[in-house]
N, C-alpha and C positions, 0 to 999 in steps of 0.2 A: 932785330925789332927795336925801334926807338920808343922807349917807355914814356918819354916826354909827350909823345903823340897821344898816349892814352890818359896820362895823369894830369897833364897841364890843364886841359879843359875842366877836369874835376876840381883841381885846385883853385882855378879862377872862379868857378861857380860857387864853391864853398866860401871863398873869400868875399864874394858879393853878398852871399846870404849872411855871413857874419857881420858885414857892414850894415845890412838891413836890421839885424838883431841889435847891433849897437845903437843904431838910430832909434829903434823902438824903445830900447832901454833908456836912451837919453830923453825921449819923449815922455817915458814913464816918470823919470825923475822930475820933469817939469810939471807933469800933471799927477802928482803923488796921490791926490785925493780921488782921482778918477780911474786910473789904469792899474791893472795887475798883469804881470808877465810870468810865463813859465817856459822853460826850455829843456828838452830831454834829448837823449841820444840812444841809438841802438847799433850794435855791431853784430855781424853774423858771418859764420863760416859754415858752408855745407859741402861735404865731399861725397861723391857718388862713385861706386865701383860695381861693374856688372860683367857677366860672363858672355853676353851677346854683343851685337854690334850697336845696340841702342840701350838706353837706360829704361828701367821699368816704367810703364805708362803713368802710374800715380806718383812716381818720384818727380815728374817733370811738368805735370799739367795742373797744379794748384798753386803756382808760384808766379803768376803774372809774367811768364816768359823769361824768367831769370835763370832757370836750370836748363842747360843744354841737353839736346837729345842724345848726345854721344854716351858711350858706355862708361867712360871715365871722365870726371870733371870735378873742378873745385870752384866754388863760388865764394867771393868776398863781398860783403855789403856793409855800407855805413850810412846812417841817416841821422839827421838833426831835425827835430820837429819842435815848433814853438806855438805859443798861444798868447795873445794879448787881448785883454778885456778893458776897453776904455770906459765902459759903463754897463749898466744892465741891458741896454738896447743894442750896443755895438761891440762886436768882437771880431778878431782876426785869428786865423790859423795859417801857418806857413811851414814849409818844409823842403828839404833837399835830401835825396836818396841816391847814392852812387853805387854802381855795380861793376865788379870786375870778375870775369870768369875765364877759366882756361879748360880746354877739353883735349882729349887724346888725338883728335883728328883735325885740329885747327889751332890757329894762333890765339893768344889771349885777346879778349874783347873787353871794352869798358864803355859805359854810357851812363847818362843820368836817367835813372828809372823814374824818379818823381822830382818835380820842381814846381811848386804851386804856391798860390796865395788864395786863401778862402776868406771871404768877408760875409758876416751875417748881421743884418740890421733888422731888429724886430723879428719878423718871420721870413724875411727875404734873404736869399743866398746868391752869392756871386763867386764863381771859381775860375781862376786863370791859371793855366799851366797843365802839367801832367800829374794826375793823382789817381791812385788805385781806388776803384769804386767798390763800395760794399754791396754784398748780395742781399736783396730784400725778399725775394721770393723763395730762394732755396738756402739751405744751410751751407755756410762758407767752407766747412771742412769735411762734411759727410756726404754732401750731394755730388752727383756727377757734374753739376754745373747747370745754370739756367740755360734755356734754349738759345737766347739771343746774345746775352752777355755773360761771360763766365771768367773766372780768374785763370785764364789760359794764355792770353796775349798781353803784351806790354800796354800800359795806359797811354792813350793818345793825347797829344797836346790839344787843349780845348778851351772854349769859353762857355760856361754854363750859367744861366740865370734862371731863378725860379724860387720855389719853396721846396727844399729838399726833405725836411722833416714833416711827418704827418701833423697837420694843424687842424684844429677844430673849426667847423663851420659855426658861424654865429647862431645863437638861439637853439642849438641842438643838445645842450648839456653834455658836450664832449662825446656824444654818441656817433657823430658823423665827422670824419676827418678826411683830409685830402692832402695830396702833394702833387706837384707838377713842375715842369721846367722845359727849357729849350737849350740845345747844345749845338755849337758849331765847332767841329773838330777837324784836324788835319791828318791825312794819311802821310805822315812825314817819312815813311820808308821809301816812297817814290820808286815803285817797281815798274810794272808794265805801263801804267798810265800815270805819269808824275803829276803831282799837285792836286790829287783828289781831295775833296772835302766830305765830311760826314755831317748830315743833318739828323738830329734826334730830338723828338719832343714826346712828352709823356704826361698822362693824367692817371693817378691812382687814388682810389677811394676806399676808406675803411668804414664799415657800418657796424653799429652796436659795439663800439670800441670798448666801452666800460662794462660790457656784459660777458657772461661765461661763453657765449657763442658769438663769434665775430666773423665777419665776411669782408674780404678784400678783393676789389676788382681793379683791373688796370688795362690800359691801352697804350702801346708804344708805336711810334712811327719813325722809321729810319730810312735814310736815302743817301746813296753815294752819288756825287755829282761833281761838276767842275773838271779841272785837270786839263792836260794837253793830249787830246786824242790824236792818233796818227792821221796825218793829212788834213787836220782841222785846226782852226784858230783856237787858242785857249778860251775856255768859257769864262765870261766875266762875272764877277760878284757884283751884281746890281739888283735893284729892286724888282725888275721884271723877272729875272731868272730866279731870284729867291722866292718870289710869289709862286712861280710854277712849281718849285720844289716843295714849298710849304703846303700847297694844295694838291700836289701830285697831278699837275696838269701838263699838257704837251709843251714842248719847247718852241721858241720862236726862231727868228732869223739868227743864224750863227750856230744853231743846233744841228745835229746830224738829221738825216732824213728819217731815220728810225725814231728819234726822239720827237720829231715834229708830228709823226703819225701816232705815237704812243705817249706815255708820260716821259717827261724829261728826268733823267737820272735813273738809278736803280733803287726801287722802293721795296720796303719790307714792312709789313704790319705784324703786330703780335698782341694777342689778348692773354690775360692771365686771370685766374680765379683762385683764391685761397680761403678755405673755410677752417677756422680755428676753434677748438672746443677745449675749455678748461674745466677739469673735474678734479677737485682735491689737489693732489700734488702732481697730477698729470696735465700736460698741455699737448694736445694732439691736433694735427692739421692734415688736410688733404688739399692738394693743389694741382693745377693744370695750366699749361702754357702752350699756345699754338704758334704757327707761322703762316702768314698770308702773303702770297706773291702776285696773285691774279685777282682781278675783279670778276664777278661782283662780290663786294664785301658784305658779310652778314654778321650782325651782332650775335645772333643765335648760332652757336658753334655747330649744332646738328644740321644746319643748312649749308655749311661750307662744303665745297667740292673736295677738299682734302681733310675732312673731319677725322679720318683715321690716323692722321699724323699729329704728333705733339709729345709733350712731356707730362706724365702723370706721376704724382708723388704722394707718399704718406710719411709723416713725421710724428714720432711719439717721444716726448720728453718727460723725464721723471726726476723731480727735485728731491725725493726722499730716499732714493736708493743709489748711492754714489757709484756702486760697481756697475750699474747699468743705467747710464744717464740719458742716452738718446739713441733712437733707432730711426733710420731713414731708408725707405724702399722706393725705388723709381722704375718706371718703364718709359722708354723712348722709342718712337717709331717715326721713320721718314720714308717708308716704302711706297706710299700712295702717290704723293706729289701731284694730286688732282688728276691722275690717270695718264694714259699714254697719248691721248688725242688732244692736240692743242686747239684745233678748230672744232668746237662742240657742234654747232649747228649753223655756222655762217653769221651768227649774231654774237653768241657768247664764245669768247676765246679763253681757253685755260688749258690746264694739263701740261705735262712735261715741265713742271715748275723749276726743277734743278736748283733747289735751295742753296743759297749762299754763293751762287755763281752768276755771272752775267756776261752776255756776248759783247758788250761795249766796254764795261769796266772790268778788265781781265785781272785786276788785282784780287777779285773775289772778296768774300767776307773774312779777310785775314789781315793781320798787321805784323810785320816782320816775320812772315811765314808761319804765324801761329793763328789758328782759328779764333775769331773773336767770340763765337758762340760756343755751344757745348763741345768739349774737346773730343767726344766720341765721333763727331764729324772730323775725320782725321786731318790734321794740319798739313799744309804743303811742305813743312820741314821734313816730312817722311818721304817725299818724292825723291827717288834715287837719281833722277835725271836733273835735279835742281830746279824743277818747274815751280812757279808761284801759284799754280791753280789748285783749287780744292777739287779732288777727284772722287772721293768715296762718300757719296751723298746719301745712299740708301742703306738703312740699317734698322735692325731691331735689337734692343738692348734691355737688360734687366740689371739693376744696380742696387747694392745694399751698403749701408754705412752704419757702424756701431761705435759708440764711445762710452767711456766710463773712467772710474778712478778707484784704485785700491792701494793701500799702504804707501801713500804719497806718490804713487806712480799713475800717470794718465795713460790710457791706451786708446787706440783708434784702429778700426779695421775697415777696409774698403774692399769690395769685390764686385766685379762687373763681368757679365756674360754678354757678348755683342756679336751679331752676325752682320757682315757687310755683303751687299749684293751689287750686281752690275745693273745696267739700265733695264734689262729684261728680267730682273729679279732672280738671276742665277747666282748662287752663292759664290762669293769670292774667298772669304776666309771666316772662320769662327775663332774668336779670341776670348780668353779669360784673363782679366787683369786684376791683380790683387796686391794688397799692401797691409802690413801690420806695423804699427808704430807704438813705441813706448817713450814717454817723455816725463821729465821731472824738473821742477824749478827749485833751485838752491839760491835763496836770496835773490840776487839780480841776474842770475845765470840760468838759462833754460837749456837743458840738454835733451836731444831726441835721437833715437835710433830706429831706423826703419828697415824692414826686409820686405822685398816685393818681387813680383815676377809677372811675365806675360807668356801666353801660349798662342799659337796660330802662325800662319805662314807669312802674314804681313801685318804690321811692320816687321815682326820676327819674334822668335823665342828668346827670352832673357830672364835671368835671375840676378838680383843684386842687393847690395847693402848701401844705406845712406846714413851718414852721421852729420848732425848739425848742432851748433850751439849759438845761442843769442845772449849777448850781454847788453843790458839796458841800464840807464841811470838818469839822474836829474842833473842838468847843468846849472839851472837856476830855477827858483820857485818864488811865488808871491811872498 
């Protein structure tokens, strides 16, 4: 194996980032009265050892696709993150994050996990590159993962413009806040259909934001489109096609016959609701998220054809009792999928939704063989035949997460009971996935030890240990 093949691109990218940092530092010295800079780093090593053929489920599904599914693996990760504030209205964030991992059943792999530039002017944001997204609806470390986007797959290269932070509506005394944006991203893994794009736009609103009882509502629209379909000309990125994707309308000349008769691209809608209640030292919330693949679309969830499907969650946080800081309980169901009948009455077509898959875009809702959505929708990485399709779409699951702190040690417990079904709702496997983590921070070094395991016939039984350490520090500060 030629290591230059893996490390030379990383070295060149780091060198370019350092040149950018030097340029920004030079700009800062020129504009001493206007700009402040900070630059930090983080180094990580994570080693996994298991007695089965795969690593335990919760060892590998909360790390944005960096932990291999193999039973034995070692991850090395290094990142440099910077921030430049030119003035109170304009600031930049930038970073590079390189990953190298080796597993027992494969050669070493290396890639750039994150490489991005983020600019914020007043309330407006612009992001260029690959950056790991934060989870807004669900807890990053205790939840099973949001329905549509979770920390399971690698971040996609993208261009995102909008208002990322909740911002007050004028004349509402900060009681009504909103956020929204639009993203154009690339499925750069180029699997079945190369060159696919992702369209994503969203609007989220928070009501009574300064009161003890708060309500958050959101609507997301995602679409896979473009690419080079077999026996078809590549779809062009032009105003006509983009308008069809933006409005979920049928395609024109150059589209497949299917897309001319239906909507162009593979579209998914998702609503979410989160009710948050603050009483004394407790912050509790209940939340819900659904998925919509077929029209007619109804804002009222009880009128949806697939109203039985979705993610339901309860979160209880306690600031006064460190030993029991937070509890998360969730239920996930995808067994309904609008029923078995696609042609309801000759007018309304629905049913057989087959979430996260598509007959045209065979890459499915996955990136580098990892599910983009909730990881309980098992990723193609577990397919023993090497397929890139998402197969296990129907499930019922209950999940619990607990975290706390005692004697300078943090702990985290995850447990999931999930049943997978075939198309006719015949059980395929029943799995229990669990993990216990102990972690401690010593100055700039964070240590973590995890023990976890899985039961069930697929992906398989396993028990393992995982050890990681993270070293962080400041390279420069204002």
